[in-house]
Phi, psi and omega in degrees: 000142176290131183287144183278143178298162188301326180243025182297331180296332178291322176299320177298315180295322176297321178297316176300316184297315185286330175296320176298319180297317179298315183295322180287332179279332188307317183269359193295325183259004179271119186282151175056033176276151176301121184300338179295331178294314177298319181295318182295320184274355185298332179303336178298336179298336181286358171302330178296319178295325176295318176299321180294318178299315179298318181297319178297320179296312184289330180298320179296315180298317179295317181298317182289328174296318179292322177300318178293322181295321183257029183304322183267004180285143179291335178237060187304310184294319180293317179296319178300314181296315180298317180292316179303311183290319180299315181298318182289321178296313183289338178280343183250312194299313185304310181290327179295319179295323177298321179284332171300313179297317180301312183286331175295315182293312184292327179289324175295321180294315180298326182295341179284347178254154180271065181227157176286127181292158180284341183199144180277103181263128178275145176246018179294122183302321181292324178291321176298316180297318178299321178292322179301321180268009178061030179252020181292348174293349177258356185261093185290344182272326184219041181294338184228018187245013175258312173234128176306130182078007183295342178304324182298315180297314181297321181289316182291327180287327174296325175299317178296323178296324182273356192299322179305317178294318180298317181294323177298317178297318179299313181293321181297312181294319181296322179286319182290307179195098185300340178294344181266008183298336178299340179292337181295302176292328178297319176298323177297320178295317181296316178299316180298316181296318179296316180299313183287329174294322177299319176298319180300316181292335180282314186260345175093355174207177185260019185305322184288356179257358184288158179304140182093347181276164178298318182296317181298318182278350190289164177301328180301316185276332185262346183303321179306325178297318180292323178292327173299317177297322178300314182293339179300335179297335174269312187290343182304323181245010184227038174245137182259000180291143177288165180300318180294323179290326176298315179296320180296318179297320178299312182296314183296313180292324177297318178295318179299314180299316181289321178295319177296321179301312184282322185284328185242029187301331181269356175259088194295346177298334183296336183283356170280348182246332186305308183304320182289323177297314178294322178300319178293326176297321178287336172304312181285325175297318179302311180295322180295311181295322178296320179295318177298320179298319178296321179296319179295317179294334179282355175108000179290144181264155175259117186290322184273102184294329178297315179299320179296320178297315179297318179302315181296320179295319179295322177296320178298319177294320179299327180295333181245023186299327180293320177294319180295329176307320180278316187283341184294334179285337173290317181285320187268337181251299187294316183297306179298322178301314180294319179298317181292326175296319179294319179298317179294317182300320182265009173079021179263147174234142180213141179302135184299321180294316177297318179300319179301312182292329177290328185266349188301310179295314175302326178300314178294319181297316180292320177304313184275343175297324182271357182295312183305311179295321178294317179296324178297317178298317180297319179296318178297317180300315181296320179297316181293319184290334180269000000 
């Protein structure tokens, strides 16, 4: 067997995360679909939390490489921060700006027809400007209305802006007593809960914390997941749990998070805790997959060839997960929306649930059909930026 690269397991995890994102988006614009389908696939939305955990882990590695590179610099920390931020902005912004332009043009074009748009796109100049600079995580009015799913970009970039402070806290705790590193994400949860409780006392209910809201998507609510990823840099080699126990912890915390989501969905305060619970479940999944990766690199064989094939396919998807982030909205939003318009135009009616199953494979095909050109643009951007 070909040995897996040192961080190949992260590619696998990215593949799982983006597949979940596609699945949760797939039924959203299909009308009169059985609501149980949306409920069943909703767990895919937690792919975003998995991406946040991965981002926190990788940010530490990137930061420490830059610190080593600028070790002899008179302004090591400042140079590291500038380089760190520049790389992240240039790796995201160019393709993101192209999609800002794409959605602005297509939304203006759709507006010329008397049809319901597939997505509410804002044309506010200040919101567009905030998205261009990846600061839409601060725009509570249009944080997610310039590019579908743009909230994710705005939230993760705010994490990068705050990273020097986060890394100092991480290093301080790690030096003082690494066993206390769990306090880093726990502190994030406490800050988020206090913040959202304060909002509750001001407005009188928890509406602003429900899924889809600015507060739910904000850096305040999602930061604990990233902090969990940061701590993984220590726990990766300092966990005594067996592989089976890691898997068990992942399953149990994942079930708890999903059960709380479904059981307390109308009690919006629970959404101040859900991301961190799911983030901790992915903490254990991360360690489990990494342990499996080490076994494969150590020469152990995988008996189930079908499983091995699936693993490789998920890894391939993980390699282009950033491109799929953009193209999945073409497949999951624009395509079903267009099909339903055509059916109405020609006087056809079809059950929403049946339509979903008929469109599911085409949704995936269209999503990945647009990946190569988007991925090509991203590769060119990286080449130019370096």
